[in-house]
C-alpha positions in Angstrom: 15.4 -6.7 45.4 12.1 -8.5 46.0 10.8 -11.8 44.8 7.1 -12.3 44.2 5.0 -15.5 44.0 1.3 -15.4 43.1 -1.3 -18.0 44.1 -5.0 -18.4 44.2 -5.8 -18.6 40.5 -8.2 -21.2 39.1 -11.4 -21.9 37.2 -14.6 -20.2 38.4 -18.0 -19.7 36.9 -19.2 -16.2 35.9 -20.5 -14.4 38.9 -18.1 -16.2 41.3 -15.2 -15.0 43.3 -11.5 -15.6 43.7 -8.8 -14.2 45.9 -5.3 -13.9 44.6 -2.3 -13.7 46.9 1.2 -12.4 46.2 3.8 -13.4 48.7 6.9 -11.2 48.7 10.4 -11.9 50.0 13.7 -10.0 49.9 13.8 -6.4 51.0 11.3 -4.8 53.3 7.9 -5.4 51.7 6.3 -2.3 53.2 8.8 -0.1 51.3 7.2 -1.1 47.9 4.1 0.0 46.1 2.3 -3.0 44.7 0.2 -3.7 41.6 -1.8 -6.3 39.8 -1.7 -6.6 36.1 -3.3 -9.2 33.7 -2.7 -10.5 30.2 -5.4 -12.3 28.2 -4.5 -14.6 25.4 -3.5 -12.6 22.3 -3.7 -9.2 24.1 -1.2 -6.9 25.8 -0.7 -6.9 29.5 -2.9 -4.3 31.2 -3.2 -2.6 34.6 -5.8 -4.0 37.1 -5.1 -2.4 40.5 -2.4 -0.8 42.5 -1.8 0.1 46.2 0.7 2.6 47.3 2.6 3.1 50.5 2.9 6.0 52.8 6.2 7.3 54.2 5.4 5.4 57.4 5.2 2.2 55.5 1.4 1.7 55.6 -0.7 1.8 52.4 -2.3 5.1 51.7 -4.2 4.8 48.4 -5.6 2.4 45.8 -6.3 2.7 42.1 -8.3 0.4 39.8 -8.9 0.0 36.1 -12.4 1.1 35.1 -13.2 -2.5 34.0 -12.8 -3.9 37.5 -13.8 -0.9 39.6 -16.5 -1.9 42.2 -15.8 -5.7 41.7 -12.1 -6.0 42.6 -10.3 -4.9 45.8 -6.6 -4.7 46.4 -5.2 -4.9 49.9 -1.9 -5.5 51.6 -0.8 -7.1 54.9 2.7 -5.8 55.6 3.1 -8.1 58.6 2.7 -11.1 56.2 4.5 -9.6 53.3 1.5 -10.2 51.1 -0.7 -8.3 48.8 -4.2 -9.6 47.8 -6.6 -9.1 45.0 -10.2 -10.0 45.9 -12.2 -10.5 42.7 -16.0 -10.7 42.9 -18.7 -10.8 40.3 -16.2 -12.3 37.8 -16.9 -12.2 34.1 -15.6 -14.3 31.2 -13.6 -11.2 30.1 -11.6 -11.3 33.3 -10.0 -14.5 32.1 -6.2 -13.9 31.9 -2.9 -14.6 33.6 -2.7 -12.3 36.6 0.7 -10.8 37.6 1.8 -9.2 40.8 4.4 -6.4 40.6 6.4 -4.3 42.9 8.2 -1.0 42.6 10.0 1.5 44.9 8.5 4.9 45.7 5.5 6.5 47.4 3.4 7.5 44.4 0.4 5.5 43.3 1.2 4.5 39.7 -0.5 2.4 37.1 2.3 2.2 34.5 4.0 -1.1 34.1 7.3 0.6 33.5 7.3 1.8 37.1 7.3 -1.8 38.4 10.6 -3.5 37.9 9.8 -6.6 39.9 7.3 -9.2 38.7 5.9 -12.6 39.7 5.5 -15.5 37.4 1.7 -15.1 37.1 -1.3 -17.2 38.0 -4.1 -18.2 35.6 -7.7 -17.1 36.2 -10.3 -18.6 34.0 -14.0 -17.5 34.2 -16.5 -19.8 32.4 -19.8 -18.5 31.1 
């Protein structure tokens, strides 16, 4: 099992940037695929970005929701047991609680059902 703790959220003006971090503890971090999801007030939680792992334990692919493609970048540092979400050119519609998630397996997946482990979330608010 893995425990996840997100940080880095906050209030930012439109056009600004934030970097979210997700620190993992428990079993070997490099064995998990990682994802970021978000939930805006009154809406369902949605996929944002995912990063897979290769059989050797290093990441081998990324996937992004169309709404964030070109603005957000997911990355991971297996030595630090951390996954990041760099968010640039933020828009008011990016306002949401952002969740980090982890799941076993090699495949790059975007479905929430494939991520059994979740953090508590961090609030991101983008003002216009």
